C-alpha positions in Angstrom: 57.9 138.7 85.3 61.6 139.3 86.0 63.9 138.2 83.3 67.3 137.0 84.6 70.3 135.0 83.7 71.9 132.9 86.5 75.4 133.9 87.4 77.8 131.4 88.9 79.4 132.8 92.0 81.1 136.1 91.4 83.2 137.7 88.8 85.6 140.6 89.5 86.8 143.1 86.8 89.4 145.7 87.7 88.4 149.1 86.4 91.3 151.0 88.0 94.4 149.6 89.7 95.3 150.5 93.2 98.6 151.0 95.0 99.4 147.3 95.0 100.9 147.4 98.5 98.0 147.9 101.0 95.4 145.1 101.2 92.7 144.7 103.9 92.5 141.5 105.9 90.2 140.0 108.5 89.8 142.4 111.4 90.6 145.5 109.4 87.9 148.1 108.6 87.8 148.9 104.8 86.6 152.3 103.9 84.8 152.0 100.6 82.6 153.8 98.1 80.1 151.5 96.5 77.2 151.2 94.1 74.8 148.3 93.8 72.4 147.7 90.8 70.6 145.0 88.8 73.0 143.6 86.2 70.3 143.2 83.6 68.2 146.4 83.9 70.7 148.8 85.5 68.2 149.7 88.2 70.2 151.3 91.0 69.5 149.8 94.5 72.1 151.6 96.6 75.0 154.1 96.3 77.3 155.8 98.7 77.3 159.1 96.9 76.9 161.2 100.1 79.0 159.2 102.5 81.4 156.2 102.5 80.8 152.8 104.1 83.1 151.2 106.7 83.2 147.5 106.3 84.6 145.4 109.2 86.1 142.4 107.4 86.0 138.8 108.7 82.8 139.0 110.7 80.3 138.5 107.8 78.4 141.7 108.5 78.3 142.5 104.8 77.2 140.4 101.9 79.5 137.5 100.9 80.5 139.2 97.6 81.9 142.2 99.4 83.6 140.1 102.1 85.4 138.0 99.5 86.3 140.8 97.1 87.8 143.4 99.4 90.8 141.4 100.6 92.0 141.1 97.0 91.9 144.8 96.4 94.6 147.3 97.2 94.0 150.9 98.3 92.8 153.1 95.4 91.6 150.1 93.4 88.1 150.2 91.8 86.4 147.1 90.6 83.1 145.9 89.2 81.7 142.7 90.6 78.9 140.6 89.2 77.5 138.2 91.7 74.8 135.6 92.0 72.2 135.8 94.7 74.1 133.3 96.8 76.9 135.9 97.1 74.4 138.8 97.6 71.2 138.7 99.7 70.3 135.1 99.1 67.0 133.4 98.4 64.8 136.1 100.1 66.5 139.4 99.0 65.8 142.6 101.0 62.1 143.4 100.2 61.0 145.8 98.9 64.3 147.2 97.7 66.0 144.0 96.4 63.9 141.2 95.0 64.2 137.5 96.0 67.1 135.7 94.3 68.5 138.9 92.8 71.8 138.8 91.1 73.8 142.1 91.6 76.3 144.3 90.0 78.6 146.1 92.5 81.1 148.8 91.9 83.6 149.1 94.8 86.4 151.6 95.4 88.7 150.9 98.3 89.6 154.3 99.8 91.6 153.3 102.8 92.1 150.7 105.5 91.7 151.3 109.2 93.8 148.8 111.1 93.5 150.3 114.6 91.0 147.7 115.7 92.9 144.7 114.3 94.0 142.5 117.2 96.3 140.3 115.0 98.9 143.0 114.6 
C-alpha cells in the first residue's frame, strides 16, 4: 500500500537565485537540468545527470508543473517544486516507472534559453 499525502497544485521553493533578467516565455526552448522523485519516499524516478533537457514552452509537451514553473525562473535559478498528480502525470502515471496519481518532487535548474525558434520576436 502506498502512503501519500495529497498536495494541492504546486509549490515552488527557490534554492538558488538566477540572474533576474532572462526569463523564458512561450515559444522559447528552456535548457534545464532536472531531477524527479517521490516527495514521501525520496525514490528517484528520473534525472538528467548525463545530459540536459530542452523544453519547448507553450506547447504542453512537458508536464504541467514544468510548463508553469519555468516562465517564472530566470537563467541560473534552481528551484524545488512539489506538485500534485494533476500537475504531473495525472490519474494514470507512467507505468511502470511512475505510479498512478503520483505526487512528485522536482528539482529544476534553468541553464539557458534558446530563442532562435521563437516567432514572436
